[in-house]
Structures are given as structure tokens and as C-alpha cells.
C-alpha positions in Angstrom: 0.0 0.0 0.0 2.8 2.5 0.9 4.6 1.6 -2.3 1.5 2.3 -4.2 1.0 5.7 -2.5 4.6 6.7 -3.0 4.4 5.9 -6.7 1.2 8.0 -7.0 2.8 10.9 -5.1 5.9 10.6 -7.3 3.8 10.8 -10.4 1.8 13.7 -9.2 4.7 15.9 -8.2 7.0 14.1 -5.9 9.9 16.1 -7.3 8.2 19.2 -6.0 7.9 17.8 -2.5 11.5 16.6 -2.6 12.7 20.1 -3.6 10.5 21.7 -0.9 11.8 19.4 1.8 15.4 19.9 0.7 15.0 23.7 0.8 13.6 23.5 4.3 16.5 21.2 5.4 19.1 23.5 3.8 17.6 26.6 5.6 17.7 24.7 8.9 21.4 23.8 8.4 22.3 27.4 7.5 20.6 28.6 10.7 22.4 25.9 12.8 25.7 26.9 11.2 25.1 30.6 12.0 24.4 29.7 15.6 27.5 27.6 15.8 29.6 30.4 14.4 28.1 32.9 16.9 28.8 30.6 19.8 32.4 30.2 18.7 32.8 34.0 18.5 31.3 34.5 22.0 33.5 31.7 23.4 36.6 33.3 21.9 35.6 36.7 23.4 35.0 35.2 26.9 38.3 33.3 26.8 40.1 36.5 25.8 38.5 38.4 28.6 39.4 35.7 31.1 43.0 35.7 29.9 43.2 39.5 30.3 41.7 39.3 33.8 44.2 36.5 34.8 47.1 38.6 33.5 45.9 41.6 35.5 45.5 39.6 38.6 49.1 38.4 38.4 50.3 42.0 38.8 51.0 43.1 42.4 49.5 46.6 41.6 46.1 45.0 40.8 45.9 43.6 44.4 47.1 46.9 45.9 44.4 48.8 44.1 41.9 46.2 44.9 42.9 46.4 48.6 42.3 50.1 48.7 38.6 49.3 48.2 38.1 45.9 49.8 39.9 46.4 53.1 37.9 49.4 54.3 34.7 47.7 53.3 35.9 44.5 55.1 36.6 46.5 58.2 33.1 48.1 58.1 31.5 44.7 57.6 33.5 43.3 60.5 32.3 46.2 62.7 28.7 45.4 61.7 29.1 41.7 62.6 30.9 42.4 65.9 28.3 45.0 66.9 25.4 42.7 66.0 26.9 39.6 67.7 28.1 41.3 70.9 25.3 43.9 71.1 27.8 46.7 71.7 26.7 50.2 72.6 28.4 51.7 69.4 26.6 52.9 66.4 27.7 51.6 63.0 26.2 53.6 60.3 25.1 52.2 57.0 27.1 52.9 53.9 26.2 56.1 52.0 24.1 55.7 48.8 27.1 56.9 46.7 29.3 54.1 48.0 26.7 51.3 48.0 27.0 50.3 44.3 30.7 49.6 44.4 30.4 48.0 47.9 27.8 45.6 46.5 30.0 44.8 43.5 32.9 44.0 45.8 30.8 41.8 48.1 29.3 40.0 45.1 32.7 39.5 43.6 34.2 38.1 46.8 31.3 35.9 48.0 29.7 35.2 44.6 33.0 34.1 43.0 33.9 32.0 46.1 30.5 30.4 46.2 30.5 29.8 42.5 33.9 28.3 42.5 33.0 26.0 45.4 29.8 24.9 43.7 31.7 24.1 40.5 34.3 22.1 42.4 31.6 20.2 44.3 29.8 19.3 41.0 33.0 18.4 39.3 34.1 16.1 42.1 30.6 14.5 42.2 30.8 13.8 38.4 34.4 12.4 38.6 33.4 10.1 41.6 30.4 8.8 39.6 32.6 7.7 36.7 
């Protein structure tokens, strides 16, 4: 029965359907190739950014400049924690609105990067143990 239907479809314009399906397949392959090329470009950019960041972090001046911002913020944070834990009679003021954006960036950079790294290590060790 299928053989009979395929012969009838072939006689009535099967070549038309073949060309239509080939055109659709070709368009899909082109889109896939565009996405693959875009992914490669993004990957190369991310790798270049990471390499630049790694080179900068190997320089002692990077850490000195970073310390100028992170150490005072760390001292303030320690004061907040000590005051909260020990219920001291001192008043620790909140950070000014002009300082809050860079303080948040430093906190997220420190704790977010550390937590992200630890999570990735945990997942990687779980995967390697499973193999």
C-alpha cells in the first residue's frame, strides 16, 4: 500500500515535494551553522576576557588597588558583625548611597566568586566520583 501511494505521489509531483523538503533542510542547516559560528565568537571573546583578567590579577599593583577598596569595606563589615553579635553600645552607620553600588560589587565579587567556585568544584568532584 505504501509503495503504491509513494508511486502516485511521485507521479503527481513528488519532485516538487523533494525540492521543498530539501529547501527546508538547507535553511535549517544554515541557521544551525550561524548559531554555531556565533557561539564560537562568543566563546573566543569570553576566553580572551578571562585571559586578560588573569594577567591583570598576576600583577601586584592590581591587588594593591583592589585592597584600597576591599579592606575598608571589610573593616566596616567586621564592625557590623561584631556590633550585631556582641550587642555593643556603638553605632555603626550604613554605607552612603554613593558608596553602596561599588560595595555591592565587591561583596558579590568576593562571595559570589567564592561560592560559584566551590559549587563548580563540588559538582565536578561528584561527576568524577560517579565515573
